[in-house]
MARKE-780024 format. One record per residue: x, y, z of N, C-alpha, C in turn; residue in three letters. Coordinates in steps of 0.05 Angstrom, whole numbers, padded with zeros to 5 digits, always signed. Layout:
XYZXYZXYZAla...
REM end
This chain:
+02802+00371-03007+02795+00370-02978+02794+00399-02969Met+02773+00404-02950+02767+00430-02940+02789+00437-02917Leu+02799+00461-02918+02818+00468-02897+02803+00473-02870Pro+02815+00462-02848+02802+00466-02822+02807+00494-02812Lys+02785+00505-02802+02786+00531-02789+02780+00529-02760Thr+02793+00544-02745+02789+00541-02716+02762+00552-02708Pro+02751+00539-02689+02723+00548-02678+02727+00576-02665Lys+02706+00592-02667+02708+00618-02653+02712+00615-02622Pro+02725+00633-02612+02729+00632-02581+02703+00634-02566Ala+02684+00649-02577+02658+00651-02563+02643+00625-02563Leu+02645+00608-02584+02632+00582-02584+02646+00565-02563Trp+02671+00564-02561+02686+00548-02541+02678+00556-02512Arg+02676+00582-02508+02667+00592-02482+02640+00584-02475Phe+02622+00585-02493+02593+00577-02489+02593+00547-02480Ile+02607+00530-02497+02608+00501-02491+02619+00496-02465Lys+02641+00508-02458+02653+00505-02430+02636+00513-02409Gly+02622+00536-02413+02604+00545-02391+02581+00526-02388Ser+02570+00516-02409+02547+00498-02407+02554+00472-02392Ala+02579+00462-02399+02589+00438-02385+02592+00443-02355Lys+02603+00467-02349+02608+00475-02321+02582+00477-02307Thr+02563+00490-02318+02537+00493-02306+02524+00469-02302Leu+02524+00449-02321+02513+00423-02317+02524+00408-02293Phe+02550+00408-02291+02564+00394-02268+02555+00408-02243Val+02556+00434-02240+02550+00447-02215+02519+00441-02207Val+02503+00442-02228+02474+00437-02222+02472+00406-02212Glu+02486+00389-02223+02484+00361-02216+02494+00357-02188Ala+02515+00371-02179+02526+00369-02153+02508+00382-02132Val+02496+00403-02139+02477+00417-02122+02452+00400-02118Cys+02441+00387-02138+02418+00369-02136+02424+00346-02117Phe+02449+00334-02121+02457+00310-02106+02460+00318-02077Ala+02470+00342-02070+02474+00351-02043+02446+00357-02031Ala+02428+00369-02045+02402+00375-02034+02386+00349-02030Ser+02389+00330-02047+02376+00306-02042+02388+00290-02018Tyr+02415+00292-02015+02428+00280-01992+02417+00292-01964Gly+02415+00318-01964+02404+00331-01939+02375+00323-01937Val+02359+00323-01956+02330+00315-01954+02328+00285-01944Tyr+02344+00269-01954+02342+00240-01946+02352+00236-01917Tyr+02372+00251-01910+02380+00251-01882+02360+00262-01863Arg+02347+00283-01871+02326+00295-01854+02301+00278-01854Met+02296+00261-01874+02273+00244-01875+02276+00218-01861Asn+02299+00211-01853+02304+00186-01839+02318+00189-01811Thr+02314+00172-01794+02328+00170-01767+02326+00196-01751Asn+02302+00205-01747+02299+00229-01732+02309+00225-01703Arg+02303+00203-01690+02311+00198-01662+02340+00193-01658Gly+02353+00176-01675+02379+00168-01671+02400+00190-01678Lys+02399+00201-01702+02420+00219-01710+02414+00249-01701Ser+02390+00256-01695+02382+00282-01687+02390+00303-01706Lys+02392+00295-01732+02401+00315-01753+02378+00335-01756Phe+02354+00327-01756+02331+00345-01760+02331+00366-01738Arg+02336+00357-01713+02336+00376-01690+02360+00396-01692Gln+02382+00386-01703+02405+00404-01709+02398+00425-01729His+02384+00416-01750+02375+00435-01770+02355+00455-01759Ile+02338+00445-01742+02319+00462-01729+02332+00485-01710His+02352+00477-01697+02366+00497-01679+02384+00515-01695Glu+02397+00506-01717+02415+00524-01731+02404+00536-01757Asn+02388+00521-01771+02379+00531-01798+02348+00527-01799Tyr+02332+00541-01784+02302+00538-01783+02289+00541-01810Pro+02299+00558-01827+02285+00563-01853+02288+00539-01870Phe+02310+00524-01868+02312+00499-01884+02292+00478-01875Val+02288+00476-01848+02268+00456-01839+02240+00466-01845Leu+02235+00493-01847+02208+00501-01855+02202+00493-01884Asp+02222+00496-01901+02219+00487-01930+02214+00457-01930Tyr+02227+00442-01914+02223+00413-01912+02195+00406-01905Tyr+02184+00420-01885+02158+00415-01876+02136+00423-01898Tyr+02142+00445-01911+02123+00455-01932+02122+00434-01955Lys+02146+00424-01963+02146+00405-01985+02131+00379-01978Ile+02134+00371-01952+02121+00348-01942+02091+00350-01941Gly+02082+00375-01935+02054+00381-01933+02041+00383-01960Glu+02056+00393-01980+02046+00397-02007+02044+00369-02021Ile+02066+00352-02017+02068+00327-02031+02047+00307-02020Val+02045+00306-01995+02026+00285-01983+02017+00296-01955Gly+02003+00278-01942+01993+00284-01916+02014+00280-01895Asp+02034+00298-01893+02055+00296-01876+02050+00310-01850Asn+02055+00296-01827+02049+00308-01802+02075+00310-01786Lys+02098+00315-01801+02124+00315-01789+02129+00338-01770Ala+02117+00362-01776+02119+00385-01760+02108+00380-01731Arg+02083+00369-01732+02073+00362-01704+02087+00342-01689Gln+02094+00321-01703+02108+00298-01689+02136+00309-01678Ser+02149+00325-01693+02176+00336-01684+02172+00353-01660Asp+02152+00369-01662+02147+00389-01639+02142+00373-01614Ala+02124+00353-01616+02117+00336-01592+02142+00320-01582Ser+02158+00309-01601+02182+00294-01594+02202+00314-01580Tyr+02207+00336-01590+02226+00353-01580+02218+00364-01553Trp+02192+00369-01549+02182+00378-01523+02186+00356-01502Ser+02183+00333-01508+02186+00311-01489+02217+00308-01482Thr+02234+00315-01501+02263+00314-01496+02270+00337-01477Leu+02258+00360-01480+02263+00383-01464+02253+00378-01435Lys+02232+00365-01432+02218+00360-01405+02236+00340-01390Lys+02249+00320-01405+02264+00301-01391+02293+00312-01383Ser+02303+00333-01395+02329+00345-01388+02329+00358-01364Asp
REM end
């Protein structure tokens, strides 16, 4: 029978780092999908998209760009008209 030799420390470090990177990437993907899903639904009720517009406008700009690239998305114009009617009523 062959004697067992311990694996090099570098190999264990690479395997551990790869597992950690995979988990972090999966969590980031799930979080970004959750934000996209929430921005894509219930504009009027939750006002989440308006909150993003007021606090993180660069995120909303990326959302609009993705929508315009993927399909014929007119969310930018509809949001602007919806928010202007809200401001007029206040």
